[in-house]
C-alpha angles and dihedrals in degrees: 000000000000140000141081125303089266099046124034129175144178122224117205110202118156135353114193121214092215090066094054131087112205108199095219089047090228121147102253122219093215148345131240129195127215122191121196104213094177141327090289105033129061129172121209126189127217116263109276115213117229113248127216086271089060093243137109121230119201117153090195121152124210115201116211125203119238092257095056115125114261092228116061130181118227124197126194118200129188116227122207092202127059096196109046121350117237105214123345099300124234124306111239133216096028094295122158106279100208120102131201113271090245091069095049103066107161142033095248091060094044093051089048093051090046092051089050089051094050093043090052088053091051093050090051097044106018088224105160093213089064088052093051091048091050092049090048093051090047092049090052089053091049091050090053091047107064123192092276095051118109091231097046093106092049091050091051092049095050092051093045093050094050089051091046090054091050090050095052088050091049095242094114127040104195112091097154094069088047093054090046089056093051091046090054090049091051092049089059093052105064128182115316092016105139092229098047095093091056090047090050090050095049092050092051092052091052093048092049092051091052091047090053092052104033102020099219104166092212091067096059090046090052092047089052092052092050089052090052086061095039101049097068090047096051101018093147096048107107094201090059092053089043088052091052091048088050095057116112116260111280114182095187118115089253092052093050092046088055092053088051091053091051091048090052089055089053106063123184108297094032112127093229096050097096089049092045088051093049093048090053093049094054099062090039088059090045093051090047091056088052101044104019091227107160093205091068091053094046092051091046090056094049090050093049089051091053092047092050091049088055091056109055126181111310095029113131094231100041093104090058095051092044091054094047093052092045091052092049091051102035101040109025108023097039092050091047099043104019095220108156089208088070094056094046091051092048091053090051093048094047091050091052090048090051091052087054089054106056127180106304097030112131093229098042091107090059094053091047090053095045094048090048088055097054092045089052091053089047090053090051090053100042107016096225109164092215090062095058093043092052090044094057090045094053092047092050092051089048091051090057089056091052104060121179109302093032111133095234100034090111091054092052090047091052093048094049089048091051091051093051091047091051090051090050090052091055102034103024097228106161093203089064091055095049089045090052094050091049091051093048089053091048089048092052092051092064095061138029128241091256090064113093096226100065093066092084093046090049093051092045089049089053090053092051093049090050090054091050091047093060088059104035097029088211109158094212089064094056093041091054091047093055102043100059093053091049088051092051092052091053090056098047127081117244096261100038108132090226093068086075093068094046088053089052097049091043089054091051092048095050091046091051092052091047092055092053103035101024097221109161090210091063090055092048089051088049092054092046091056092047088053092050093047092049091051097044099118100193091066125082121270092244093055091045092049092050087053093049091047090054087050090052092049092049095045093047095048092050097035092237118177091235092070096099090047090050090051090048093052090048093052092048092048090049090051092052091044092053090053090061093055108100099208139036089241093054092047089051090054096046100075098053088058088074121069110243093004097122092060094043098105095050093042090051089049091049091050090053091049091053090052087051093244101129097163091058090045090060092047092050097049090045092050093049097042094059097049098093091063101015095117093054092049092047092052088056098047112141110248102186094124092046091051092057090045100042117358094182092055090043092052093046092049092049094048091049091047091054091048092049090048093050090047089053092054095044095050090059095059103061132082098182108107097211091048089045089052093051091046090051090049091051091047093055090047091053091043090057092050088050092050091049089053092050091050089051090051091049091055088066120094113264091015101081093117096043105152093348119130105282121253119236093261091058092046090051089070089070089069093060092106097039139333119285120226113205113200114210125189115179134159090258101047148336121238147135134238119210115208114198131179094265142024128016124327119264121238118217113187116210094207098165094064138052135196092265090052091060096058091065098055089044092060094039090052090056093052096042093051090048091052093045091057089061097046131097110262091242094054116101116248095223097167092052091045092055093047095047091048087056090050089053099046102041102029116019103032095064087050095048090051090058092044092052104033104030106027093029091221115187123238115264091025117141117255124185119220117208110185124187135193112344094000090071088074096055122084095231094171090062095058110140137170094207089210125146121220124227090263086057092250119131124255109250115257124219092273090050090058103038142015103247125207131169132228128182091214140356089243091058091054092051092049093048091055090048088054092048088061089060096047116108117223105247119240123223131203119205116207122190125193113222113248093019120136115235125224 
């Protein structure tokens, strides 16, 4: 109050919502002020609409006469309507709620105020009679406000809100009628109506509650759509952003789009940004588990890293963001990409989260469970006994914190069972296997088959029963192992990532039964499930490669006619997997991660040789041999023909090739994990663009095999200047294939040697050459002579016989040596019999007979000749100084 003794006035500036207590706890649309000047006079402000800062700004001035009482009474009332208040609103801050009769001038307003008073009592006491009375008053008002009445929407809203509060407190059961009332109110408040934002908010609250109780997916989708409209209108209102963040996870495109809108409204520095980041990461992870799209997972990891960076040590929510990032890295990204750094970082993050959740913390069980999971994965990768011991200890502690009735008890039971089964597989302790089966059965009793969680437990139980069947040979074990996986497949859509795991366990079950009962149908079913798993596109390449390698092993051991197909699938998957590696070093490390992968090309070629398919053997060994550096060679493929056919496509392809190559180099120079993640994501984005460009090129006539593994007819061109001898050393046999300019290739078996025999000469050559370098030039190199004689007699002599007697190759012709595997360490060109003829002349060695050259692959030879065509003959200028003496 200000002014002189004659003139006094009150200036009304700002009323903050945060300082008010609304008895009904409803979000008001506005606030009004009443000032009692004396017993006869009362001043009432207009309703002030709450701004995005949850305050009302007036700037009104009330002038008082000189005889006004020095003590005034002020009343603040919350209005549920921004446009025109129905009734008198709610008195705030525990003020007396009654108004003078002069301010309550009609039955509708009196009934509304009575309803608000009863509803406020219900909120405070949860006495159902007050709720019933409030609903009755609001129903009377609605009956007196027909559809054409100005206050019809307000009357609908008051009744609906009272019913919703009763529903949330479990005193009313009917939510559908409540939602219908809110819908009708919203329909009466079109675009730009001042009360439309509040109606939007009210309907989203009701839909969310019904979703939580009844789980109709359409409700959460509609709530998301309503929030899309509401957010721009109330972008600064924290409770609106909080409401969005409180929505259940929706991994649909619409749900993720809404989370992006919320994040845009929470810039760096906003108090809700960490929560908004977290809420976006969850549906991205969920969508990744359904579709297998690595982009979703990459974005999720980047988001989790930012959320964690915004919550330094001491922040209340840091443990949550640590756990979320660790799960994304240790479970999903490691399984998809196979990078051991992901697993190590996940262990470190989970350990920090566990330290932030000491004994007594409500989420300690979750950190115990998560940490046990990454240690179990680490044990599978490295086999350290301490890992599995700690895993089981962590799971057992977690289980004590999840007693019967706990929502994730079944998950912890399943995880503990999995750990016991894993230890059984490594250490063969029968008690672990039986204990795992018992835990799986207990787990499955906690949830029905229609619940998504039991799928993993069912598959794991199937695995455990398969293991027990191999020992007990009880048919009921294997039958119980097969049926759950078949039931799971019936419930999953065709491209669901989890189908892959059911295929895998079915393959194992059918194989186990075949090994005991020898029914060929079981083995055919096992092969078919391996084929399905290998081709399941929504799974990661490492998982599919493992499935294909299992298929190869089974087909080879049982001489099944699908062996060549299995090898072909393996090589194709490896090729695709290498393309996802963002650096040469990572590609080089990728193959050894798979057991038997390094010998895959020669094993595939040997299989084709046994099947008398020599052309395919050449194609297979060629395809496999080039994979370590296939990306580099592809990015440098000559495109002259393409440039003349379609210059635009050629330029686009060359530009993308350059960008992919640069991304490959840059990703190898950083040690920062966050930077490396972003670089890998960018690399995969560029790779997809590059692959799309290649696909477009292949759609052109005469370019259908652009960058594809060459067919035999294309490879045969490499032999134009001399036959090519491919040396193949596999675990099944050693042999050579001679490729000439025409006709089929020639197979030369090396029956006197085996793969194991080649390792000895390799080591002996290394020692003999080291010793020879220290000897006097006149001293005989006896060790080398013995070794080179072995190379001649057991390797090169059979080849020379074919070259001379079958191919009729003339002396001094060029031959190309293409060694693979162990042959690459043997100096084949130096093979020599060291024999003397009757005329005392020496038998010619290999280099006396032919001009020997080496090539790593046939494709490399073809490419080098293509480059030779482009090479310009250098020009020389000879300058002679007068008077100079030549030499």
